[in-house]
N, C-alpha and C positions, 0 to 999 in steps of 0.2 A: 764389852765394857771398855771405855776409853782408857788409854794409858794415862798414868798420873803425870807424865810429861807432856800430855796433849795441852794445847793452848786454851786460854779463856778468851772469849770475844767480849770486848767492852763496846757496847753500842752507845756512841755519843749522840745525844739528842740536844736538848737545851741545857747542856752542862759542858760547854766547850772550854774546859779548863783542865789543868793538871792538879792544881792545889785544891784542897778541901773538896775532893770528889770521892765520896765513900765507895761508889761502885768501882771506879778505877783503882782506888787504893787496895780494895779487897782482891781485885783481879790480879794486880801486880804481885801481891803477896802469895797468890796461889800458883804462879808459874808464868810461862810465856803468855803475852797479851797480843791479841789482834784488835787494834782500835779501828772501829768501823763507823762511818756516818752514811745513813741511807736517806737520800733526798726524795721526799714524797710530797707531791703537789696535788694529791687527790683530796676530795672533800671540799666543802663550801668555803673554808677559811685557809686556802693556800696562801703562802706569804705574798705580801704586796711588793711593789717595786723597790721601795726603800729598804724593806727587810731583806729582800734578795741581795741587794747591794751589800748590806752589812754582813749577811751570812757568808758571802764570798770572802770578804776580808777576814772574818773570824775563823773560817775553816783554813784559810791560808796560814794564819798565825798559829793555829793549833797544829797543823802539819809541820811547820817549821820548828815548833817547840818539841814535838815528838821526834823529829829527825835529829835534833841536837842531842837527844838521849838515845840514839841508836834505833829508834822505832820509826813508824810512819802512819799516816792516816789512809785507810782504805775507803774509797768513795764509791758508793753505788747509788743507783736511781731506780725508783719503782716501789712496789709493795714491800714494806719492811719485813714482813714475815717470810716472803719468798726469798728476798735477798739475804737475810740472815741465815736462812736454811742453806742457801747456796754457799755462803762463806763457811758455814760449819762443815759441809761436805768437803770443800776444797782444802780445809786445814786440819780436819780431824778433831775439831774442837770438842771439849768435854763440858763446857759451861758457857752460859751467856749472862752477862751482868748489864744492868741498865738503871737509869735514874727515873723515878716516877714522874709522870706528868698528870695534869688534872683537867685537860680539855675534854669536851664531849667526844665520845667514841673511844676513849682510852681503855675503858673496861672491856669493850668488845675486842680491841686490838690485843689486849693481854690474854683474853680467852683464846684468841686464835694462836697466839704465841705458844701457849701451854698445850693446846690441842695438836699443833703441828710439830713443835720442837721438844715438848716435855718428855717424850719417850726416849730421846737420845741425848739430851743435854740437861745438865743441872741449871735451873733457871733461878736467878737471884735479882730481885728488885730492891733498889735502895732509895731512900728518901733524903734529898738534900736541897730541894728547891724552895722549901718553906721553913719557917721557924717551928711551926707546929702542924701536924697533919690534920686534915679536916675531921677525921674520926675522933680526935683528941679533945676538941673543944665543942661543947654544947651548952645550951641554956639550961637553967634548972629544971625545965620541963622536958629536957632531952631533945630539943629541936635545934636546927641550925640557927645561928645568930643572924638577925637581919638589921640590927642596929649596931653602929660601930662602937660607941663608947663602952657598953658592957662587953662586947667582943674583945676590945683592947684591954679592959681590966682582966678578963680571963687569960689573955696572952701573958700579961705581966705577972699574974699569979701562978702560972704554970712553971715547971722547971725551966731553968735557963737552957737555951739550945747548946748542944755540945760544942766544945772548942773546935775550930777548924783544923782539918788534917793537913799535913805538909804535902808537898809533891812527893810521889813515890820515889824511894831511894834508887830503885832500878826499874827499868822497863825492858824486859827481855822479849825479843821478837820470836815468832814461831819458826819452826824448821823450814817451812815453806810458806811464802807469802801468797795470798790469793790475788786474783786480778783486781785492778782498780781503774775506775775512770779518772781522767784528769779533772781537776777542779773546773777548768774552763769548759769542759764538756757539759757541765750542768747548765750553762747559759744564764748565770745569775746576774751578770753585769749588763747594764743597759746597752742596747745597740744604738746606732746613730739615729737621732742626735744624742750625744752624751750629756745627760742632764745631771750627772752626779758630781760635777766639779765642786759645788758648794759642800756636799757631803764629805768629799775627800779633804777639803780644807778644814772642816769642823771637827772631824772625828778620827780616832785611831782604834778600829775594831781589834779585838783580841785580848788575851789575858794580860799582856803587858800594858796595854792601853787602859784596861780596867784598874789595874794596880796604880797606875799614874793618876787616874781620875780620883780614886779614893784618897791618895796622898795629897793631891792638890786641895781637895775639899777639907780634909782634916787640918791641913796646915794654913788654911785661909778662911773661906766662908763659914766654916763650922762655928766659929766663936761669935758670929753675928747673924746666925741663921734666922732666928725669930724676927729680927728687924728687917731683913733684906729678902727673905724668900718670896715675898709677894711683889718685888720690884723687878720687872722684866728688863729694865735698863741697866742693871748692875749684875755682876756674876755672883749671885747670892745662893745658888743651889748646887747640888752635887753633880748633876748631869750623869748620874750613874745608871739611869733607867735602861738604856739599851744594853749596857754591859750586864745588868742583872737579868734582863729578858733572855739573852742568849747564854746565860750561865757562865760568862767569862770571869765573874767574881761571884762567890757564894754569898747568900744572904747572911749565913752565920759568920762569915769573915767580916762583913760590914758591921754586924751587930757587935761582935767582940772588939773590933778595932775602935768603934765608937765608945764602948764601955772603957776600954783602955785609955782613950784620950780623955774621958771624963775623970778617970782616976789620976791622970797626969795634969789636970788643971782646967780642962774644958768645962765651962759652966754647966751644971746639971740641967738647968732649964733649956739650954741650947741643945745639949745632947738628947734629952728626952723628946724635945720637939721634932728632931730629925728622926729618931727611932719611931715616933708615932706615924711618920710618913711611910716607913716600912710596914707599919701596921695596916695602913690603908691598902697597900699592895697585897698583904696577907689576907685581909678581909675580902678583897675582890676575888682572890683565888678560891677561898672557901665558898663564896657565893656561887661561883661557876661550877664547882664540884657538886654542890647540892642542888643547883638549879641550872641544869645544862642548856635550857632554852634561853638563858640570859642574853646571848648575843642577838636574838631575833625577836623575843617576845617580852612585853613589859611585865614586870613582876606584879604590878598593880593592875589587875585584869580590866578595870574600868577604862584604862587608857587604850585598850584595843579599839574602842569606839571613838577615839579622839578625831575631830574633823580637821585633819591636816589639809593644807592647801599648797602643795608643792608647786613651784614655778621654775621651769628649767632655766630661764634667764637669770632669776635671782640666785638660784643655786650656783650657776656659773660665776656670777659676780662675787659670791662668797668664796668660792674655790680660788679665784684669781686674785683675791685681795682688792676688789674694786667696788666695795659697798658704799663708799663715801663716809664711812666711820673710821677714822684713822687708827684707833687701837685695834679694831677688828682686822683691818687691812694689813697692819704691821704684822700681826700674828700669823695670818695666812701666808704672807710672803716669807716670813721667817721659816715657816713649815716647808714651803716649796723649795727654798734655797738650801736648808740645812737638814731637813728630815726631822726636825724637832721643834717644839714650841714650849715656851715658858708655861708652867702649870696655871698660874693666875690667868694668863691670856687664853689658855685652852678653855677655861670656864666661861670667859667672856664671849669667845667666838661661838662656843656651843650654845650658850643661851641665845645669842643673836640668831642663830640658824633655826632653832626649834621654837622660839617664842616670838621674835620679831618677824621672822619669815614664815613661820608655821610649816617648816619642812620636817618630815619624820626624822626622829633621832637616828634611825637605822642608816639613813643616807649620810649623815655626818660621820657616824661610826665607820662606814665603809670607806669614806674618803681618808679618814685618819689611818685606817688599816693599810691603805695603799701608800700613804705618804710619810708615815712616821717610821723612823728607824727603831723606835722602842715600841712598836705596835704589839701589844700583849693582849690576847683575846679577853682575858678576865678583866684587866684594868680598863681596857677600852670600853667594853660593854657596860661594866658597872659605872664608870664615870659618865658615859652618855646617858644612861638611865637616871643617874643622880641629878644631872642638870635638867633633864626633861621632866623630873618630878614623878617618874613612874617606877623607880627602882627601890632598892633597899636603902633605908635611912636617907631617903631622897630629900633634896632641898624643896621646901614648900613651893607649889607651882606658882604662887603669886610673887615669888622672889624672881623678878625679871631684871637681870643686870642692865643698868643704863650705861651704854658704852661710853658716853661722854663723861659721866661722873666716875666711872671705873678708870678711864684714862687719866683724868685729873687727879685721882687719888693715888694711883699706883705708878704713874709715869708723869709726875708733877712737872718736871722740867721738859718733858717731851723727848728725852734722849732716845728712847726705844722707837718712837714713831719716826724721828728724824733719821735713824739708821735704816729702817726698813721701808719707809715711804719717803725717799729722798726728794721727791718733787715738792714736799711740804717743809723741807729743812729750813727754809728762810722765814717761815711764818713766826710771828711773835708767840711766845709761850702762852699768852692769854688765849690764843685762838687755835693752838695746835691740835686740840681734840675736837673742835667744832668749827672748821673753817668757814662754814656758811654763815656763822654769826659775825664774822669780821666785816667791817665796812669795805667797800670796793677799793678805796685807795690802799688799804693795808694789804689786801690780796694782790693788787697790782704791784706794789713795792716788793713783794716776795716772789713775783713772777708766776702767780697762780691765777688761772681763770677756771672757775668751777665749770665742769662739763667739758673742758678741753684738756687741761693739765691734770685734773683730778676730778673724779665724779662727784656730783651732788649726791646726797643720801638717797639710797634706793627705796627707803621707807621712812616715814615719820615715826620716831620711836614711841612717842606718847600714844599715837593712834594704834601702832602695832601692839603695844602693851595692852591697851584696852581690848583689842580684837582677841588676843591670846587669852585674856582672863574671861571674856565672854565664852570662848570655846571651852575653857575648863569648866565654867559654870554649867554649860550644857551637858557635859558628860556626867557631872555630879548629879544633875537632876535626873538624867536617865538611869544612873545607878540607883538613886533613891527610889525611883518608881519601880525598878525591877526587884526591889527587896521583898 
């Protein structure tokens, strides 16, 4: 039997914070704590390049925060079960604490943990990543929700999430520290060429950066959220998504901070609109838990027969922001430069890929996975399926975003396009979203020659829309005949 003075291992996963961390809080109350992060890149959804960059910064910030309290972060690489077992042997630990995750394979991983470590360690799993656990919310028929509005009503009717916990008052270290890799040994940062300069300029990974982002949002855009959240040219959103994904701020903290702001004068309609966006994150996580094939397989089975027509040159043009549609290209260039894209523009570029170009949604999902700093498996998969029309509560397939009209509606003055597609900066506002419609003298006056300075559209939107709807009609006929 382990000594009562033996340490407790806290396994940091996607909970890279000290505040509002129930697993860490309980470990600190129990005695000495060994904080451990195990970097595991096995499986089909290993972190992409942008996520790896963020993870390096987040782990560095976490280690610094621990060291300021007399502790440190132990870094390992490999199979989590084997590495945690090794840390337990090296420290004589008596317990293991961790925060629950919901990705495919988690149940198998926990079974292995209990089979390998359960005989010698007390194992304690805590929940802090969601407002409500997937087992807590069901339809009246006892099934998982697949429509957002009733799901959100159930969330609001459920008991309010617990108040966030403070940072543990003390973090006592073990009598002997186990071996640790250096953070640099994980090789998370890009090698030459260094493509992360824009990410460094745009973001501050870590718990302090998350707190600052939440404060900036509540002190600024929160009071005009409904009117500005769809405008990519203005700072109208919270930009908290990467901090949330890596657990640098808890969702309960955001929930209660927003409620507190509402009590202090933030308009209820603004606060509720923002909390509803947390609800979409929650909905996506519940979907992934109940439908683990979500990242790969359409929830609507008839879409398995969709006649996609992927074209490598068109995919490359989309990835590089060279489609000839300014709002699409601005979004893809923002993504490459900063690791992030405004949510309205995410919908526009996704619709363009899967409907104008007839590229399978999984290819867009994979590109976002590699390039987004907030690449979250549940949100990414659910959102791509939503746009493609094949997922839960999906947009009707016939809703094909017109990139010109979307640009004119949500970037009316062209500020977003001018920032990210600077070769078009001198175009008149009347033509910024459809340069091919401008007369030759107007293009020449702005220094733009289509096909040289900026590409002509890679497809005709009207013809592409008709092609997409024909393809959808074909799978509907096949599904009807198969009944």
